[in-house]
C-alpha positions as CSV (number, residue, x, y, z in Angstrom):
1,M,77.6,-9.5,161.4
2,S,78.8,-8.6,158.0
3,L,78.3,-10.1,154.9
4,L,81.5,-10.5,152.5
5,N,81.5,-11.4,149.0
6,D,83.7,-10.9,146.0
7,C,81.9,-8.0,144.3
8,K,78.6,-9.7,143.3
9,Y,75.6,-7.5,142.2
10,G,73.8,-6.6,145.5
11,Y,72.7,-7.6,148.8
12,S,69.7,-6.4,151.0
13,V,68.9,-6.8,154.6
14,L,65.3,-6.6,155.7
15,E,64.5,-7.1,159.1
16,N,66.3,-10.7,160.1
17,K,66.7,-11.6,156.5
18,I,70.2,-11.1,154.5
19,S,69.9,-11.5,150.9
20,L,72.8,-12.0,148.3
21,T,72.4,-11.4,144.7
22,L,74.8,-13.9,143.1
23,I,73.9,-13.2,139.3
24,K,72.2,-10.8,137.3
25,S,70.8,-12.8,134.6
26,G,69.9,-10.2,132.2
27,T,69.0,-11.0,128.8
28,Y,68.9,-8.1,127.1
29,P,70.5,-6.6,124.8
30,D,72.5,-10.2,125.0
31,K,70.1,-13.1,125.2
32,N,73.0,-15.3,125.8
33,A,74.4,-13.3,128.9
34,D,75.4,-14.9,131.9
35,I,75.4,-18.6,130.6
36,G,77.8,-20.7,132.1
37,N,79.6,-21.4,135.5
38,H,80.1,-18.3,137.6
39,P,82.5,-18.8,140.4
40,F,81.8,-16.7,143.7
41,I,82.9,-16.3,147.3
42,Y,81.0,-15.0,150.1
43,S,81.5,-15.4,154.0
44,L,79.8,-14.1,157.2
45,Y,82.2,-12.3,159.1
46,P,80.8,-11.9,162.8
47,H,82.4,-8.9,164.9
48,M,81.3,-7.1,168.0
49,S,79.9,-3.3,167.7
50,G,79.4,-1.6,164.5
51,F,81.2,-2.3,161.2
52,K,83.8,0.1,161.7
53,Q,84.7,-1.0,165.2
54,G,84.6,-4.6,163.8
55,S,87.0,-3.8,160.9
56,T,84.5,-4.7,158.4
57,I,85.9,-2.8,155.5
58,Q,89.3,-4.3,155.9
59,G,87.7,-7.8,156.0
60,A,86.2,-7.0,152.8
61,Y,89.3,-6.5,151.0
62,L,90.3,-10.5,151.8
63,P,87.8,-12.1,149.3
64,N,88.7,-9.4,146.7
65,R,92.3,-9.4,146.8
66,P,93.4,-13.2,147.4
67,L,96.7,-13.9,148.8
68,E,99.9,-13.5,146.6
69,A,103.2,-15.3,146.9
70,I,106.2,-13.6,146.1
71,E,109.9,-14.6,146.3
72,I,112.5,-12.3,147.7
73,N,116.3,-12.8,148.2
74,G,116.7,-12.0,151.7
75,K,119.4,-13.3,153.9
76,G,117.4,-15.3,156.3
77,I,117.9,-18.9,156.8
78,L,115.3,-21.5,156.9
79,P,115.2,-25.4,157.1
80,S,115.0,-27.2,154.0
81,S,111.4,-28.0,155.1
82,Y,109.2,-25.5,156.6
83,S,105.5,-25.1,157.3
84,L,103.9,-21.9,157.8
85,L,100.8,-23.5,159.5
86,S,100.7,-26.4,161.8
């Protein structure tokens, strides 16, 4: 099992407990630092064997590189209505 996140401050694993630091909350030198809403993404990524065999590094890119839609002018033909998923 791997823990994936979008570049938060840190994590730790001790025995059977996984911890993720979601916000630093430091107040020096700026006493108003980290005030407000802080969106974050984290996910558990199950896999067999070790992290290399389970492609954890490749999976870790997913929450840090969101999908990007690009328009290309190809010569393919699609119906006027098309669904990527069903």
